[in-house]
PDB file with one MODEL, atoms N, CA, C and O in Angstrom:
MODEL        1
ATOM      1  N   UNK A   1       0.789  -1.200  -0.018  1.00  0.00           N
ATOM      2  CA  UNK A   1       0.170  -0.012  -0.040  1.00  0.00           C
ATOM      3  C   UNK A   1       0.906   1.096  -0.139  1.00  0.00           C
ATOM      4  O   UNK A   1       1.986   1.062   0.451  1.00  0.00           O
ATOM      5  N   UNK A   2       0.505   2.492  -0.970  1.00  0.00           N
ATOM      6  CA  UNK A   2       1.439   3.370  -0.957  1.00  0.00           C
ATOM      7  C   UNK A   2       0.778   4.697  -0.618  1.00  0.00           C
ATOM      8  O   UNK A   2      -0.363   4.835  -1.058  1.00  0.00           O
ATOM      9  N   UNK A   3       1.255   5.616   0.033  1.00  0.00           N
ATOM     10  CA  UNK A   3       0.426   6.910   0.569  1.00  0.00           C
ATOM     11  C   UNK A   3       0.982   8.166  -0.483  1.00  0.00           C
ATOM     12  O   UNK A   3       2.101   8.203  -0.995  1.00  0.00           O
ATOM     13  N   UNK A   4       0.373   8.728  -0.579  1.00  0.00           N
ATOM     14  CA  UNK A   4       0.889   9.890  -1.504  1.00  0.00           C
ATOM     15  C   UNK A   4       0.663  11.194  -0.371  1.00  0.00           C
ATOM     16  O   UNK A   4      -0.340  11.402   0.312  1.00  0.00           O
ATOM     17  N   UNK A   5       1.948  11.994  -0.419  1.00  0.00           N
ATOM     18  CA  UNK A   5       2.089  13.114   0.553  1.00  0.00           C
ATOM     19  C   UNK A   5       2.092  14.293  -0.122  1.00  0.00           C
ATOM     20  O   UNK A   5       2.260  14.244  -1.340  1.00  0.00           O
ATOM     21  N   UNK A   6       1.914  15.534   0.513  1.00  0.00           N
ATOM     22  CA  UNK A   6       1.836  16.809  -0.171  1.00  0.00           C
ATOM     23  C   UNK A   6       2.887  17.179  -1.069  1.00  0.00           C
ATOM     24  O   UNK A   6       2.739  17.859  -2.084  1.00  0.00           O
ATOM     25  N   UNK A   7       4.121  16.620  -0.575  1.00  0.00           N
ATOM     26  CA  UNK A   7       5.291  16.693  -1.682  1.00  0.00           C
ATOM     27  C   UNK A   7       5.208  15.919  -2.855  1.00  0.00           C
ATOM     28  O   UNK A   7       6.123  16.030  -3.670  1.00  0.00           O
ATOM     29  N   UNK A   8       4.206  15.102  -3.099  1.00  0.00           N
ATOM     30  CA  UNK A   8       4.408  14.374  -4.269  1.00  0.00           C
ATOM     31  C   UNK A   8       5.001  12.810  -4.211  1.00  0.00           C
ATOM     32  O   UNK A   8       4.892  12.029  -5.157  1.00  0.00           O
ATOM     33  N   UNK A   9       5.566  12.529  -3.104  1.00  0.00           N
ATOM     34  CA  UNK A   9       6.218  11.525  -2.997  1.00  0.00           C
ATOM     35  C   UNK A   9       5.256  10.304  -2.688  1.00  0.00           C
ATOM     36  O   UNK A   9       4.207  10.545  -2.090  1.00  0.00           O
ATOM     37  N   UNK A  10       5.573   8.945  -3.082  1.00  0.00           N
ATOM     38  CA  UNK A  10       4.844   8.047  -3.043  1.00  0.00           C
ATOM     39  C   UNK A  10       5.599   7.190  -2.016  1.00  0.00           C
ATOM     40  O   UNK A  10       6.667   6.746  -2.439  1.00  0.00           O
ATOM     41  N   UNK A  11       5.277   6.870  -0.782  1.00  0.00           N
ATOM     42  CA  UNK A  11       5.961   6.361   0.368  1.00  0.00           C
ATOM     43  C   UNK A  11       5.383   5.001   0.613  1.00  0.00           C
ATOM     44  O   UNK A  11       4.162   4.913   0.484  1.00  0.00           O
ATOM     45  N   UNK A  12       6.082   3.877   0.960  1.00  0.00           N
ATOM     46  CA  UNK A  12       5.584   3.060   1.521  1.00  0.00           C
ATOM     47  C   UNK A  12       5.737   3.202   3.096  1.00  0.00           C
ATOM     48  O   UNK A  12       6.276   4.201   3.571  1.00  0.00           O
ATOM     49  N   UNK A  13       5.242   2.163   3.901  1.00  0.00           N
ATOM     50  CA  UNK A  13       5.245   2.325   5.367  1.00  0.00           C
ATOM     51  C   UNK A  13       6.600   2.452   5.520  1.00  0.00           C
ATOM     52  O   UNK A  13       7.417   1.847   4.827  1.00  0.00           O
ATOM     53  N   UNK A  14       6.951   3.449   6.672  1.00  0.00           N
ATOM     54  CA  UNK A  14       8.295   3.617   7.351  1.00  0.00           C
ATOM     55  C   UNK A  14       9.156   4.461   6.397  1.00  0.00           C
ATOM     56  O   UNK A  14      10.184   4.870   6.936  1.00  0.00           O
ATOM     57  N   UNK A  15       8.982   4.847   5.025  1.00  0.00           N
ATOM     58  CA  UNK A  15       9.766   5.534   4.268  1.00  0.00           C
ATOM     59  C   UNK A  15       9.629   7.041   4.454  1.00  0.00           C
ATOM     60  O   UNK A  15      10.506   7.809   4.058  1.00  0.00           O
ATOM     61  N   UNK A  16       8.782   7.355   4.916  1.00  0.00           N
ATOM     62  CA  UNK A  16       8.518   8.868   5.364  1.00  0.00           C
ATOM     63  C   UNK A  16       9.650   9.599   5.742  1.00  0.00           C
ATOM     64  O   UNK A  16      10.234   9.282   6.778  1.00  0.00           O
ATOM     65  N   UNK A  17      10.065  10.571   5.024  1.00  0.00           N
ATOM     66  CA  UNK A  17      11.489  11.266   5.579  1.00  0.00           C
ATOM     67  C   UNK A  17      12.558  10.427   5.640  1.00  0.00           C
ATOM     68  O   UNK A  17      13.555  10.776   6.271  1.00  0.00           O
ATOM     69  N   UNK A  18      12.501   9.128   4.954  1.00  0.00           N
ATOM     70  CA  UNK A  18      13.769   8.671   4.881  1.00  0.00           C
ATOM     71  C   UNK A  18      14.835   9.575   3.986  1.00  0.00           C
ATOM     72  O   UNK A  18      14.479  10.149   2.957  1.00  0.00           O
ATOM     73  N   UNK A  19      16.283   9.634   4.544  1.00  0.00           N
ATOM     74  CA  UNK A  19      17.228  10.396   3.805  1.00  0.00           C
ATOM     75  C   UNK A  19      17.020  11.869   4.268  1.00  0.00           C
ATOM     76  O   UNK A  19      17.937  12.661   4.048  1.00  0.00           O
ATOM     77  N   UNK A  20      15.812  12.329   4.933  1.00  0.00           N
ATOM     78  CA  UNK A  20      15.871  13.700   5.590  1.00  0.00           C
ATOM     79  C   UNK A  20      16.455  13.468   7.024  1.00  0.00           C
ATOM     80  O   UNK A  20      17.561  13.921   7.319  1.00  0.00           O
ATOM     81  N   UNK A  21      15.678  12.741   7.928  1.00  0.00           N
ATOM     82  CA  UNK A  21      16.031  12.701   9.228  1.00  0.00           C
ATOM     83  C   UNK A  21      16.384  11.214   9.499  1.00  0.00           C
ATOM     84  O   UNK A  21      16.026  10.327   8.724  1.00  0.00           O
ATOM     85  N   UNK A  22      17.160  10.954  10.721  1.00  0.00           N
ATOM     86  CA  UNK A  22      17.849   9.842  11.045  1.00  0.00           C
ATOM     87  C   UNK A  22      16.575   8.812  11.568  1.00  0.00           C
ATOM     88  O   UNK A  22      15.484   9.279  11.893  1.00  0.00           O
ATOM     89  N   UNK A  23      16.839   7.529  11.595  1.00  0.00           N
ATOM     90  CA  UNK A  23      15.932   6.672  12.152  1.00  0.00           C
ATOM     91  C   UNK A  23      15.168   6.775  13.316  1.00  0.00           C
ATOM     92  O   UNK A  23      13.945   6.633  13.305  1.00  0.00           O
ATOM     93  N   UNK A  24      15.891   7.041  14.432  1.00  0.00           N
ATOM     94  CA  UNK A  24      15.150   7.177  15.793  1.00  0.00           C
ATOM     95  C   UNK A  24      14.120   8.176  15.708  1.00  0.00           C
ATOM     96  O   UNK A  24      13.050   7.995  16.290  1.00  0.00           O
ATOM     97  N   UNK A  25      14.340   9.182  15.056  1.00  0.00           N
ATOM     98  CA  UNK A  25      13.458  10.369  14.796  1.00  0.00           C
ATOM     99  C   UNK A  25      12.102  10.011  13.935  1.00  0.00           C
ATOM    100  O   UNK A  25      10.985  10.469  14.174  1.00  0.00           O
ATOM    101  N   UNK A  26      12.420   9.155  12.954  1.00  0.00           N
ATOM    102  CA  UNK A  26      11.588   8.734  11.897  1.00  0.00           C
ATOM    103  C   UNK A  26      10.631   7.569  12.796  1.00  0.00           C
ATOM    104  O   UNK A  26       9.416   7.582  12.598  1.00  0.00           O
ATOM    105  N   UNK A  27      11.089   6.787  13.568  1.00  0.00           N
ATOM    106  CA  UNK A  27      10.434   5.866  14.517  1.00  0.00           C
ATOM    107  C   UNK A  27       9.360   6.615  15.215  1.00  0.00           C
ATOM    108  O   UNK A  27       8.144   6.423  15.241  1.00  0.00           O
ATOM    109  N   UNK A  28      10.119   7.531  15.783  1.00  0.00           N
ATOM    110  CA  UNK A  28       9.195   8.454  16.992  1.00  0.00           C
ATOM    111  C   UNK A  28       8.063   8.990  16.135  1.00  0.00           C
ATOM    112  O   UNK A  28       6.962   8.832  16.663  1.00  0.00           O
ATOM    113  N   UNK A  29       8.047   9.607  14.903  1.00  0.00           N
ATOM    114  CA  UNK A  29       6.862  10.016  14.120  1.00  0.00           C
ATOM    115  C   UNK A  29       5.910   8.841  14.013  1.00  0.00           C
ATOM    116  O   UNK A  29       4.709   8.847  14.281  1.00  0.00           O
ATOM    117  N   UNK A  30       6.621   7.873  13.594  1.00  0.00           N
ATOM    118  CA  UNK A  30       5.730   6.617  13.021  1.00  0.00           C
ATOM    119  C   UNK A  30       4.783   6.090  14.173  1.00  0.00           C
ATOM    120  O   UNK A  30       3.607   5.750  14.051  1.00  0.00           O
ATOM    121  N   UNK A  31       5.656   6.098  15.465  1.00  0.00           N
ATOM    122  CA  UNK A  31       4.795   5.857  16.768  1.00  0.00           C
ATOM    123  C   UNK A  31       3.679   6.594  16.831  1.00  0.00           C
ATOM    124  O   UNK A  31       2.662   6.068  17.284  1.00  0.00           O
ATOM    125  N   UNK A  32       3.661   7.951  16.389  1.00  0.00           N
ATOM    126  CA  UNK A  32       2.689   8.836  16.749  1.00  0.00           C
ATOM    127  C   UNK A  32       1.646   8.902  15.550  1.00  0.00           C
ATOM    128  O   UNK A  32       0.639   9.603  15.450  1.00  0.00           O
ATOM    129  N   UNK A  33       2.167   7.987  14.690  1.00  0.00           N
ATOM    130  CA  UNK A  33       1.065   8.062  13.393  1.00  0.00           C
ATOM    131  C   UNK A  33       1.303   9.314  12.324  1.00  0.00           C
ATOM    132  O   UNK A  33       0.429   9.731  11.565  1.00  0.00           O
ATOM    133  N   UNK A  34       2.523   9.779  12.406  1.00  0.00           N
ATOM    134  CA  UNK A  34       2.584  11.164  11.685  1.00  0.00           C
ATOM    135  C   UNK A  34       3.538  10.479  10.503  1.00  0.00           C
ATOM    136  O   UNK A  34       4.733  10.200  10.593  1.00  0.00           O
ATOM    137  N   UNK A  35       2.608  10.287   9.320  1.00  0.00           N
ATOM    138  CA  UNK A  35       3.425   9.675   8.120  1.00  0.00           C
ATOM    139  C   UNK A  35       3.312  10.487   6.908  1.00  0.00           C
ATOM    140  O   UNK A  35       3.784  10.091   5.843  1.00  0.00           O
ATOM    141  N   UNK A  36       2.707  11.603   7.027  1.00  0.00           N
ATOM    142  CA  UNK A  36       2.834  12.896   5.935  1.00  0.00           C
ATOM    143  C   UNK A  36       3.045  14.152   6.395  1.00  0.00           C
ATOM    144  O   UNK A  36       2.664  14.588   7.482  1.00  0.00           O
ATOM    145  N   UNK A  37       3.693  14.767   5.507  1.00  0.00           N
ATOM    146  CA  UNK A  37       3.769  16.519   5.823  1.00  0.00           C
ATOM    147  C   UNK A  37       2.334  17.023   6.117  1.00  0.00           C
ATOM    148  O   UNK A  37       2.270  17.986   6.881  1.00  0.00           O
ATOM    149  N   UNK A  38       1.395  16.621   5.725  1.00  0.00           N
ATOM    150  CA  UNK A  38       0.042  17.184   6.339  1.00  0.00           C
ATOM    151  C   UNK A  38      -0.292  16.838   7.670  1.00  0.00           C
ATOM    152  O   UNK A  38      -0.924  17.624   8.377  1.00  0.00           O
ATOM    153  N   UNK A  39       0.142  15.545   8.138  1.00  0.00           N
ATOM    154  CA  UNK A  39      -0.192  15.378   9.461  1.00  0.00           C
ATOM    155  C   UNK A  39       0.628  15.929  10.312  1.00  0.00           C
ATOM    156  O   UNK A  39       0.217  16.266  11.422  1.00  0.00           O
ATOM    157  N   UNK A  40       2.117  16.141   9.878  1.00  0.00           N
ATOM    158  CA  UNK A  40       3.072  16.678  10.576  1.00  0.00           C
ATOM    159  C   UNK A  40       2.742  18.154  10.692  1.00  0.00           C
ATOM    160  O   UNK A  40       3.050  18.686  11.758  1.00  0.00           O
ATOM    161  N   UNK A  41       2.072  19.012   9.616  1.00  0.00           N
ATOM    162  CA  UNK A  41       1.723  20.381  10.073  1.00  0.00           C
ATOM    163  C   UNK A  41       0.582  20.511  11.003  1.00  0.00           C
ATOM    164  O   UNK A  41       0.149  21.640  11.237  1.00  0.00           O
ATOM    165  N   UNK A  42       0.124  19.617  11.479  1.00  0.00           N
ATOM    166  CA  UNK A  42      -1.136  19.583  12.742  1.00  0.00           C
ATOM    167  C   UNK A  42      -0.414  19.783  13.938  1.00  0.00           C
ATOM    168  O   UNK A  42      -1.044  20.032  14.965  1.00  0.00           O
ATOM    169  N   UNK A  43       1.113  19.692  13.956  1.00  0.00           N
ATOM    170  CA  UNK A  43       1.681  19.787  15.356  1.00  0.00           C
ATOM    171  C   UNK A  43       2.400  20.871  15.382  1.00  0.00           C
ATOM    172  O   UNK A  43       2.655  21.373  14.287  1.00  0.00           O
ATOM    173  N   UNK A  44       2.911  21.518  16.584  1.00  0.00           N
ATOM    174  CA  UNK A  44       3.690  22.635  16.753  1.00  0.00           C
ATOM    175  C   UNK A  44       5.170  22.062  16.729  1.00  0.00           C
ATOM    176  O   UNK A  44       5.387  20.857  16.856  1.00  0.00           O
ATOM    177  N   UNK A  45       6.135  22.969  16.564  1.00  0.00           N
ATOM    178  CA  UNK A  45       7.842  22.427  16.597  1.00  0.00           C
ATOM    179  C   UNK A  45       7.886  22.108  18.231  1.00  0.00           C
ATOM    180  O   UNK A  45       8.685  21.271  18.651  1.00  0.00           O
ATOM    181  N   UNK A  46       7.199  22.650  18.922  1.00  0.00           N
ATOM    182  CA  UNK A  46       7.796  22.344  20.372  1.00  0.00           C
ATOM    183  C   UNK A  46       7.048  20.973  20.753  1.00  0.00           C
ATOM    184  O   UNK A  46       7.666  20.372  21.632  1.00  0.00           O
ATOM    185  N   UNK A  47       5.849  20.303  20.310  1.00  0.00           N
ATOM    186  CA  UNK A  47       5.458  19.046  20.413  1.00  0.00           C
ATOM    187  C   UNK A  47       6.319  18.004  19.891  1.00  0.00           C
ATOM    188  O   UNK A  47       6.613  16.991  20.526  1.00  0.00           O
ATOM    189  N   UNK A  48       6.782  18.321  18.523  1.00  0.00           N
ATOM    190  CA  UNK A  48       7.667  17.292  17.900  1.00  0.00           C
ATOM    191  C   UNK A  48       9.106  17.241  18.570  1.00  0.00           C
ATOM    192  O   UNK A  48       9.791  16.218  18.559  1.00  0.00           O
ATOM    193  N   UNK A  49       9.508  18.458  19.164  1.00  0.00           N
ATOM    194  CA  UNK A  49      10.853  18.306  19.893  1.00  0.00           C
ATOM    195  C   UNK A  49      10.752  17.569  21.040  1.00  0.00           C
ATOM    196  O   UNK A  49      11.774  17.174  21.600  1.00  0.00           O
ATOM    197  N   UNK A  50       9.273  17.245  21.619  1.00  0.00           N
ATOM    198  CA  UNK A  50       9.192  16.485  22.724  1.00  0.00           C
ATOM    199  C   UNK A  50       9.558  14.954  22.364  1.00  0.00           C
ATOM    200  O   UNK A  50       9.762  14.201  23.316  1.00  0.00           O
ATOM    201  N   UNK A  51       9.639  14.533  21.279  1.00  0.00           N
ATOM    202  CA  UNK A  51       9.520  13.238  20.832  1.00  0.00           C
ATOM    203  C   UNK A  51      11.059  12.679  20.810  1.00  0.00           C
ATOM    204  O   UNK A  51      11.956  13.456  20.483  1.00  0.00           O
ATOM    205  N   UNK A  52      11.335  11.409  21.139  1.00  0.00           N
ATOM    206  CA  UNK A  52      12.582  10.567  21.045  1.00  0.00           C
ATOM    207  C   UNK A  52      13.213  11.075  19.674  1.00  0.00           C
ATOM    208  O   UNK A  52      12.605  11.361  18.643  1.00  0.00           O
ATOM    209  N   UNK A  53      14.520  11.114  19.905  1.00  0.00           N
ATOM    210  CA  UNK A  53      15.283  11.425  18.361  1.00  0.00           C
ATOM    211  C   UNK A  53      15.570  12.747  17.785  1.00  0.00           C
ATOM    212  O   UNK A  53      16.416  12.939  16.912  1.00  0.00           O
ATOM    213  N   UNK A  54      14.635  13.874  18.452  1.00  0.00           N
ATOM    214  CA  UNK A  54      14.769  14.984  17.849  1.00  0.00           C
ATOM    215  C   UNK A  54      15.357  15.924  18.814  1.00  0.00           C
ATOM    216  O   UNK A  54      15.027  16.041  19.994  1.00  0.00           O
ATOM    217  N   UNK A  55      16.404  16.682  18.086  1.00  0.00           N
ATOM    218  CA  UNK A  55      17.229  17.740  18.615  1.00  0.00           C
ATOM    219  C   UNK A  55      17.063  18.791  17.820  1.00  0.00           C
ATOM    220  O   UNK A  55      16.144  18.866  17.005  1.00  0.00           O
ATOM    221  N   UNK A  56      18.192  19.934  18.050  1.00  0.00           N
ATOM    222  CA  UNK A  56      18.540  20.896  17.306  1.00  0.00           C
ATOM    223  C   UNK A  56      18.685  20.522  15.731  1.00  0.00           C
ATOM    224  O   UNK A  56      17.908  20.860  14.838  1.00  0.00           O
ATOM    225  N   UNK A  57      19.799  19.790  15.611  1.00  0.00           N
ATOM    226  CA  UNK A  57      20.144  19.452  14.263  1.00  0.00           C
ATOM    227  C   UNK A  57      18.888  18.661  13.186  1.00  0.00           C
ATOM    228  O   UNK A  57      18.555  18.952  12.038  1.00  0.00           O
ATOM    229  N   UNK A  58      18.414  17.603  14.088  1.00  0.00           N
ATOM    230  CA  UNK A  58      17.253  16.841  13.230  1.00  0.00           C
ATOM    231  C   UNK A  58      16.103  17.854  12.978  1.00  0.00           C
ATOM    232  O   UNK A  58      15.458  17.744  11.936  1.00  0.00           O
ATOM    233  N   UNK A  59      15.759  18.996  14.016  1.00  0.00           N
ATOM    234  CA  UNK A  59      14.665  19.682  13.783  1.00  0.00           C
ATOM    235  C   UNK A  59      14.843  20.764  12.857  1.00  0.00           C
ATOM    236  O   UNK A  59      13.900  21.386  12.367  1.00  0.00           O
ATOM    237  N   UNK A  60      16.376  21.047  12.554  1.00  0.00           N
ATOM    238  CA  UNK A  60      16.568  22.126  11.370  1.00  0.00           C
ATOM    239  C   UNK A  60      16.508  21.487  10.173  1.00  0.00           C
ATOM    240  O   UNK A  60      16.201  22.111   9.157  1.00  0.00           O
ATOM    241  N   UNK A  61      16.861  19.859  10.148  1.00  0.00           N
ATOM    242  CA  UNK A  61      16.842  19.371   8.902  1.00  0.00           C
ATOM    243  C   UNK A  61      15.366  19.388   8.467  1.00  0.00           C
ATOM    244  O   UNK A  61      15.053  19.784   7.344  1.00  0.00           O
ATOM    245  N   UNK A  62      14.235  18.845   9.589  1.00  0.00           N
ATOM    246  CA  UNK A  62      12.748  18.641   9.000  1.00  0.00           C
ATOM    247  C   UNK A  62      12.474  19.967   8.651  1.00  0.00           C
ATOM    248  O   UNK A  62      11.993  20.063   7.521  1.00  0.00           O
ATOM    249  N   UNK A  63      12.653  21.235   9.376  1.00  0.00           N
ATOM    250  CA  UNK A  63      12.078  22.423   8.783  1.00  0.00           C
ATOM    251  C   UNK A  63      12.618  22.813   7.600  1.00  0.00           C
ATOM    252  O   UNK A  63      11.904  23.494   6.863  1.00  0.00           O
ATOM    253  N   UNK A  64      13.847  22.502   7.210  1.00  0.00           N
ATOM    254  CA  UNK A  64      14.611  23.094   5.757  1.00  0.00           C
ATOM    255  C   UNK A  64      13.391  22.161   4.926  1.00  0.00           C
ATOM    256  O   UNK A  64      12.642  22.729   4.131  1.00  0.00           O
ATOM    257  N   UNK A  65      13.298  20.928   5.152  1.00  0.00           N
ATOM    258  CA  UNK A  65      12.623  20.067   4.100  1.00  0.00           C
ATOM    259  C   UNK A  65      10.995  20.614   4.086  1.00  0.00           C
ATOM    260  O   UNK A  65      10.326  20.798   3.069  1.00  0.00           O
ATOM    261  N   UNK A  66      10.598  20.798   5.343  1.00  0.00           N
ATOM    262  CA  UNK A  66       8.982  21.181   5.204  1.00  0.00           C
ATOM    263  C   UNK A  66       9.014  22.560   4.319  1.00  0.00           C
ATOM    264  O   UNK A  66       8.100  22.804   3.530  1.00  0.00           O
ATOM    265  N   UNK A  67      10.013  23.355   4.481  1.00  0.00           N
ATOM    266  CA  UNK A  67       9.940  24.783   4.009  1.00  0.00           C
ATOM    267  C   UNK A  67       9.964  24.472   2.148  1.00  0.00           C
ATOM    268  O   UNK A  67       9.112  24.835   1.337  1.00  0.00           O
ATOM    269  N   UNK A  68      10.868  23.921   1.963  1.00  0.00           N
ATOM    270  CA  UNK A  68      11.067  23.486   0.500  1.00  0.00           C
ATOM    271  C   UNK A  68       9.793  22.784  -0.035  1.00  0.00           C
ATOM    272  O   UNK A  68       9.576  22.829  -1.246  1.00  0.00           O
ATOM    273  N   UNK A  69       8.825  22.052   0.901  1.00  0.00           N
ATOM    274  CA  UNK A  69       7.494  21.643   0.330  1.00  0.00           C
ATOM    275  C   UNK A  69       6.543  22.536   0.823  1.00  0.00           C
ATOM    276  O   UNK A  69       5.419  22.061   0.980  1.00  0.00           O
ATOM    277  N   UNK A  70       6.691  23.589   1.078  1.00  0.00           N
ATOM    278  CA  UNK A  70       5.681  24.678   1.382  1.00  0.00           C
ATOM    279  C   UNK A  70       4.689  24.151   2.511  1.00  0.00           C
ATOM    280  O   UNK A  70       3.466  24.250   2.402  1.00  0.00           O
ATOM    281  N   UNK A  71       5.339  23.575   3.616  1.00  0.00           N
ATOM    282  CA  UNK A  71       4.370  23.295   4.655  1.00  0.00           C
ATOM    283  C   UNK A  71       5.396  23.697   6.117  1.00  0.00           C
ATOM    284  O   UNK A  71       6.614  23.575   6.248  1.00  0.00           O
ATOM    285  N   UNK A  72       4.350  24.214   7.104  1.00  0.00           N
ATOM    286  CA  UNK A  72       4.827  24.460   8.247  1.00  0.00           C
ATOM    287  C   UNK A  72       4.238  23.919   9.651  1.00  0.00           C
ATOM    288  O   UNK A  72       3.156  23.332   9.666  1.00  0.00           O
ATOM    289  N   UNK A  73       4.822  24.090  10.571  1.00  0.00           N
ATOM    290  CA  UNK A  73       4.246  23.852  11.807  1.00  0.00           C
ATOM    291  C   UNK A  73       3.195  24.526  12.317  1.00  0.00           C
ATOM    292  O   UNK A  73       3.210  25.747  12.160  1.00  0.00           O
ATOM    293  N   UNK A  74       2.216  24.001  12.933  1.00  0.00           N
ATOM    294  CA  UNK A  74       0.999  24.898  13.407  1.00  0.00           C
ATOM    295  C   UNK A  74       1.471  25.659  14.530  1.00  0.00           C
ATOM    296  O   UNK A  74       2.259  25.141  15.321  1.00  0.00           O
ATOM    297  N   UNK A  75       0.997  27.043  14.701  1.00  0.00           N
ATOM    298  CA  UNK A  75       1.435  27.996  15.535  1.00  0.00           C
ATOM    299  C   UNK A  75       0.895  27.770  17.104  1.00  0.00           C
ATOM    300  O   UNK A  75       1.215  28.566  17.987  1.00  0.00           O
TER     301      UNK A  75
ENDMDL
END
């Protein structure tokens, strides 16, 4: 089963943000059922920073990727 994300990527389960952020952070998002940029945009930066695997470096990579795809965190 494939899912289509706002960025137009076709991603199978577990491939969301592959090559963008490290596996621990990706697993934390998967555990929260966040598997698309659309779902990610429903969270604040502060909420995501509370998840395992998220620090300054990972957040910076994620924000850059989101910006490239015209998506942002909720305020």
